[in-house]
C-alpha positions in Angstrom: -217.7 -76.3 -9.0 -216.6 -79.6 -7.6 -212.9 -78.7 -8.0 -213.6 -75.3 -6.4 -215.4 -76.8 -3.5 -212.6 -79.3 -2.9 -210.0 -76.6 -3.1 -211.8 -74.4 -0.5 -212.1 -77.5 1.7 -208.4 -78.2 1.5 -207.8 -74.5 2.4 -210.1 -74.8 5.4 -208.3 -77.9 6.7 -204.7 -76.8 6.0 -204.8 -73.0 6.1 -205.0 -71.0 9.5 -208.6 -71.0 10.7 -210.7 -68.1 11.8 -210.1 -68.9 15.4 -207.9 -71.1 17.6 -210.9 -73.0 18.9 -211.9 -74.1 15.3 -208.3 -75.1 14.7 -208.0 -77.2 17.8 -211.5 -78.9 17.3 -210.7 -79.8 13.6 -207.3 -81.3 14.4 -208.7 -83.0 17.5 -211.1 -84.8 15.2 -208.3 -85.9 12.9 -206.1 -87.1 15.7 -208.9 -89.0 17.4 -209.6 -90.7 14.1 -205.9 -91.5 13.7 -205.7 -93.0 17.2 -208.8 -95.2 16.8 -207.8 -96.5 13.5 -204.3 -97.3 14.6 -205.7 -99.0 17.8 -208.1 -101.0 15.7 -205.4 -102.1 13.3 -203.0 -103.1 16.1 -205.6 -105.2 17.9 -206.7 -107.0 14.7 -203.1 -107.7 13.8 -202.5 -109.1 17.3 -205.5 -111.4 17.0 -204.2 -112.6 13.5 -200.9 -113.4 15.3 -202.7 -115.3 18.1 -204.6 -117.2 15.3 -201.3 -118.2 13.8 -199.9 -119.2 17.3 -203.0 -121.3 18.0 -202.7 -122.8 14.6 -199.1 -123.9 15.2 -200.0 -125.4 18.6 -202.8 -127.4 17.1 -200.7 -128.5 14.2 -198.4 -130.2 16.6 -201.1 -131.4 18.9 -203.7 -132.9 16.7 -203.2 -135.1 13.7 -204.5 -134.3 10.1 -207.1 -137.2 10.7 -208.0 -139.1 13.8 -209.6 -142.6 13.7 -211.7 -143.7 16.7 -214.3 -146.4 17.4 -217.9 -145.8 17.4 -218.6 -148.6 19.8 -216.5 -148.1 22.8 -212.9 -147.1 23.3 -210.9 -149.9 21.9 -210.5 -150.0 18.1 -212.1 -153.1 16.6 -210.3 -155.1 13.9 -207.2 -152.9 14.3 -205.1 -155.1 11.9 -207.6 -154.6 9.1 -207.8 -150.9 9.9 -204.0 -150.3 9.8 -203.7 -152.3 6.6 -206.3 -150.1 4.8 -204.7 -146.9 6.2 -201.2 -148.1 5.2 -202.3 -148.6 1.6 -203.5 -145.1 1.0 -201.0 -143.2 -1.0 -201.9 -139.9 0.6 -200.9 -140.9 4.0 -197.3 -140.1 5.0 -197.3 -141.7 8.6 -199.7 -143.1 11.1 -199.5 -144.0 14.8 -201.5 -145.9 17.4 -202.4 -144.2 20.6 -204.1 -145.0 23.9 -205.1 -142.1 26.1 -206.5 -142.5 29.6 -206.5 -140.8 33.0 -204.2 -142.1 35.6 -202.9 -141.2 39.2 -199.1 -140.3 39.5 -197.4 -140.5 42.8 -193.9 -139.6 43.9 -193.0 -139.7 47.5 -195.5 -137.6 49.4 -196.8 -135.8 46.2 -199.6 -137.0 43.9 -201.7 -135.7 41.0 -204.1 -136.8 38.3 -202.4 -137.1 35.0 -203.4 -137.8 31.4 -201.4 -140.8 30.2 -200.9 -140.9 26.4 -199.4 -144.1 25.3 -197.9 -143.9 21.8 -195.9 -146.1 19.4 -192.4 -145.2 18.0 -194.0 -143.6 14.8 -195.9 -141.0 17.0 -193.1 -138.4 16.4 -193.6 -138.4 12.7 -197.3 -137.5 13.3 -196.7 -135.1 16.1 -193.1 -133.9 16.4 -193.2 -133.4 20.1 -189.6 -134.6 20.4 -188.5 -131.2 19.0 -190.0 -129.3 21.9 -188.1 -131.0 24.7 -187.2 -128.5 27.5 -184.5 -130.8 28.9 -183.7 -134.4 29.0 -184.6 -136.7 26.0 -187.6 -138.2 24.3 -188.2 -141.8 25.3 -186.1 -144.3 23.5 -188.8 -147.0 23.5 -186.3 -149.6 24.8 -188.3 -149.7 28.1 -192.0 -149.4 28.5 -191.7 -147.4 31.7 -189.7 -144.5 30.2 -191.9 -141.5 30.0 -192.0 -137.8 28.8 -193.7 -135.4 31.2 -195.3 -132.1 30.9 -193.3 -129.3 32.7 -196.0 -128.0 35.1 -196.9 -131.5 36.2 -193.2 -132.2 36.8 -192.7 -129.0 38.8 -195.7 -129.9 41.1 -194.4 -133.4 41.8 -190.7 -132.6 41.7 -189.7 -135.8 40.1 -186.1 -136.1 39.1 -185.3 -136.4 35.3 -183.0 -138.9 33.7 -182.0 -142.5 33.8 -180.8 -143.6 37.3 -183.0 -141.0 38.9 -185.8 -142.0 41.5 -188.8 -143.8 40.2 -192.3 -142.4 40.5 -195.4 -144.7 40.5 -198.3 -144.5 38.0 -201.6 -146.0 39.1 -204.5 -147.0 36.8 -207.9 -147.8 38.4 -209.1 -151.4 37.8 -212.5 -152.1 36.3 -214.9 -154.5 38.1 -216.4 -155.0 41.6 -215.6 -157.0 44.6 -214.2 -156.7 48.1 -211.4 -154.1 48.4 -208.9 -155.1 51.1 -205.6 -153.5 49.7 -204.5 -150.9 47.2 -203.7 -153.6 44.6 -207.4 -154.4 44.5 -208.1 -150.9 43.2 -205.1 -150.0 41.0 -202.7 -151.5 38.5 -199.3 -150.0 39.4 -196.0 -149.5 37.6 -192.9 -147.7 38.5 -191.7 -145.1 35.9 -188.8 -142.8 35.4 -189.0 -139.5 33.5 -186.5 -139.2 30.6 -187.4 -135.7 29.5 -189.7 -132.7 30.0 -191.8 -130.9 27.4 -193.6 -127.6 27.7 -197.4 -127.9 28.0 -200.4 -125.7 27.1 -204.1 -125.7 27.7 -204.7 -129.0 25.9 -201.4 -130.7 27.1 -201.4 -129.8 30.7 -200.8 -132.8 33.2 -199.8 -135.0 30.2 -197.4 -138.0 30.3 -196.3 -139.4 27.0 -195.1 -143.1 27.3 -194.6 -146.1 25.0 -197.9 -147.6 24.2 -197.0 -150.9 25.9 -197.2 -149.2 29.3 -200.8 -148.1 28.8 -201.7 -151.6 27.4 -200.1 -153.2 30.6 -201.9 -150.7 33.0 -205.3 -151.1 31.2 -204.9 -154.9 30.8 -205.4 -154.6 27.0 -204.1 -157.0 24.2 -200.7 -156.1 22.8 -201.9 -154.8 19.5 -204.9 -152.7 20.8 -205.3 -149.0 20.6 -208.0 -146.3 21.3 -207.2 -144.3 18.2 -205.1 -144.1 15.1 -203.6 -140.7 14.3 -202.7 -140.0 10.6 -200.2 -137.5 9.0 -201.0 -136.6 5.4 -198.5 -135.7 2.6 -200.8 -132.9 1.7 -203.0 -131.6 4.7 -205.2 -129.8 2.2 -206.6 -133.1 1.1 -207.9 -134.2 4.5 -211.6 -134.1 3.7 -210.9 -136.2 0.6 -208.8 -138.8 2.3 -211.3 -138.9 5.2 -214.2 -139.7 2.8 -212.0 -142.5 1.2 -211.1 -144.1 4.4 -214.7 -143.8 5.9 -216.0 -145.9 2.9 -213.3 -148.6 3.4 -213.3 -148.8 7.1 -217.1 -148.9 7.5 -219.5 -147.8 10.3 -217.3 -149.1 13.2 -214.9 -146.2 12.9 -215.3 -142.5 13.3 -213.0 -140.3 11.4 -212.4 -136.6 12.2 -210.1 -134.1 10.5 -208.0 -131.6 12.5 -210.6 -128.9 11.7 -213.5 -131.0 13.0 -211.6 -132.0 16.2 -211.1 -128.3 17.0 -214.4 -126.9 15.7 -215.4 -125.6 19.1 -212.0 -124.0 19.7 -212.1 -122.1 16.4 -215.5 -121.1 16.9 -214.5 -119.5 20.2 -211.6 -117.8 18.6 -213.7 -116.4 15.7 -216.4 -115.2 18.3 -213.8 -113.3 20.3 -212.4 -111.8 17.2 -215.9 -110.7 16.1 -216.6 -109.1 19.5 -213.2 -107.3 19.5 -214.0 -106.0 15.9 -217.4 -104.8 17.1 -216.0 -103.0 20.2 -213.4 -101.1 18.1 -216.0 -100.4 15.4 -218.0 -98.7 18.2 -214.9 -96.8 19.3 -214.6 -95.5 15.7 -218.3 -94.7 15.5 -218.0 -92.7 18.8 -214.9 -91.0 17.5 -216.8 -89.7 14.4 -218.9 -87.4 16.8 -215.6 -85.3 17.0 -215.9 -85.1 13.2 -219.5 -84.0 13.4 -218.6 -81.4 15.9 -215.8 -80.0 13.8 -218.0 -79.7 10.7 -220.7 -77.9 12.7 -218.1 -75.5 14.3 -216.5 -74.9 10.9 -219.9 -74.0 9.4 -220.6 -71.5 12.1 -217.0 -70.0 11.9 -217.2 -69.6 8.1 -220.8 -68.3 8.0 -219.8 -64.9 6.7 -217.5 -66.5 4.0 -220.4 -68.7 2.9 -222.6 -65.7 2.4 -219.9 -64.2 0.3 -219.5 -67.3 -1.8 -223.4 -67.5 -2.3 -223.5 -63.9 -3.4 -220.8 -64.7 -6.0 -223.0 -67.4 -7.5 -222.2 -70.6 -5.6 -225.3 -72.7 -5.1 -226.3 -74.6 -2.0 -225.1 -78.0 -3.2 -221.5 -76.7 -3.8 -221.5 -75.0 -0.3 -222.4 -78.4 1.2 -219.8 -80.1 -0.7 -217.1 -77.8 0.9 -218.0 -79.1 4.4 -218.4 -82.7 3.1 -215.0 -82.6 1.5 -213.5 -81.1 4.6 -214.9 -84.0 6.6 -213.6 -86.5 4.2 -210.2 -85.0 4.3 -210.2 -85.3 8.1 -211.4 -88.9 7.8 -208.7 -89.9 5.2 -206.0 -88.2 7.1 -207.0 -90.2 10.2 -207.1 -93.4 8.2 -203.9 -93.0 6.3 -201.9 -91.7 9.3 -203.5 -94.3 11.7 -202.6 -97.2 9.4 -199.1 -95.9 9.1 -198.7 -95.5 12.9 -200.3 -99.0 13.5 -198.0 -100.6 10.9 -194.9 -99.1 12.5 -195.9 -100.2 16.0 -196.7 -103.8 14.7 -193.3 -104.0 12.9 -191.5 -102.8 16.1 -193.3 -105.5 18.0 -192.6 -108.2 15.4 -188.9 -107.4 15.4 -188.3 -106.6 19.1 -191.1 -108.4 21.0 -191.2 -105.3 23.3 -194.7 -106.0 24.5 -195.0 -109.2 26.6 -198.1 -111.3 27.0 -197.8 -111.1 30.7 -195.7 -109.7 33.5 -194.5 -113.3 34.4 -193.6 -114.4 31.0 -191.1 -113.7 28.3 -193.6 -114.6 25.5 -194.1 -111.4 23.3 -197.6 -110.7 21.9 -197.7 -112.4 18.5 -198.5 -110.0 15.6 -199.2 -110.7 12.0 -199.9 -108.1 9.4 -202.4 -109.1 6.8 -203.5 -107.1 3.8 -207.2 -107.9 4.8 -206.6 -106.0 8.0 -205.9 -102.9 6.1 -209.2 -103.3 4.1 -211.3 -104.1 7.2 -210.0 -101.0 9.2 -210.3 -98.7 6.2 -213.8 -99.9 5.3 -215.0 -99.6 8.9 -213.5 -96.1 9.5 -214.4 -94.9 5.9 -218.0 -95.9 6.1 -218.6 -94.3 9.5 -216.7 -91.1 8.5 -218.3 -90.7 5.0 -221.8 -91.1 6.5 -221.2 -88.7 9.4 -219.5 -86.1 7.0 -222.4 -86.4 4.6 -225.1 -86.0 7.3 -223.5 -83.0 9.0 -222.5 -81.2 5.9 -226.2 -80.5 5.1 -226.4 -76.8 6.0 -229.5 -74.7 6.5 -230.0 -72.5 3.6 -231.6 -69.6 5.6 -228.5 -69.3 7.7 -226.1 -68.8 4.7 -228.0 -66.9 2.2 -226.5 -63.4 1.3 -228.0 -60.4 3.2 
């Protein structure tokens, strides 16, 4: 009986229906499911691509492990700390960093900037020298040679390259007393911009300079730093290395892995992804009402045929299975064709970058196709579709019994 019910359901779906309205409603339900599945797959794939893009940005922005002081900004006993870090065989490179807000002025223009003073080993931890838009990375021959974020440079219109006009960086002085002139408030130094790099949300208004410039502006000892950033040979061992260093360095130091440094950021990304999933799950749920309508209309259209089948000995369970299998066929048609269509569109975007992230940018929407995305979409559409098909395939026996 199951094979008979499935065969009849296939005939109901593929063969010409009793009326044009039934045909239209049935295929409308199938196409609606197809579109909803394709849209959900594409959006989830875009979010997977955005996740990869953000991961790449954070990889170049944050170190595998960051060491800071628990008692103020300046790292205590920095020689001891660097000795312990240098002896760990899992550490590939480390760099000392000082980061502080400063005021940058060029002619009539000025802006607040984030000064990041680094040593010459910084590019081995964060290869920012590979992302230079134009100009060069500081040579570290001079302490006033800096690399500047693109949007900050555009606002201040500072010339780039050796021999260009100098800008002035000002660092507020600590302490109290009578202020009679600018030198009482700020420590100043003339700088020139050797190169420009592209910024992002976490690097906007950033200036990267030799650490000696930050030490001079902040009146810090020559070997001082606010943090030590570490590059591991195997980033997967970050938690293990962090625990080892924490025991050796003691309570004066706070260590955070890249994941911990960006915990709030990833929580935000995952929350957005969850809400997008819930929205499209709701879209698929609403789409299944078309399926319910198609099953009900099919029952009414095939009422006389149902009576004939029951007079030939078909029981009510088998009759219900006919409509249930018809609903399943519509659902599976929508899922399979929707996934195929979504995959094609995603591959077109990956290979051509046709859809841009904004009207004023050439950056294409990032897309990544994951096997898990297929399972998520199939499970969501399948569960809703199967439940609706099962509920609305339950026909009333009094309507379909033979006369």
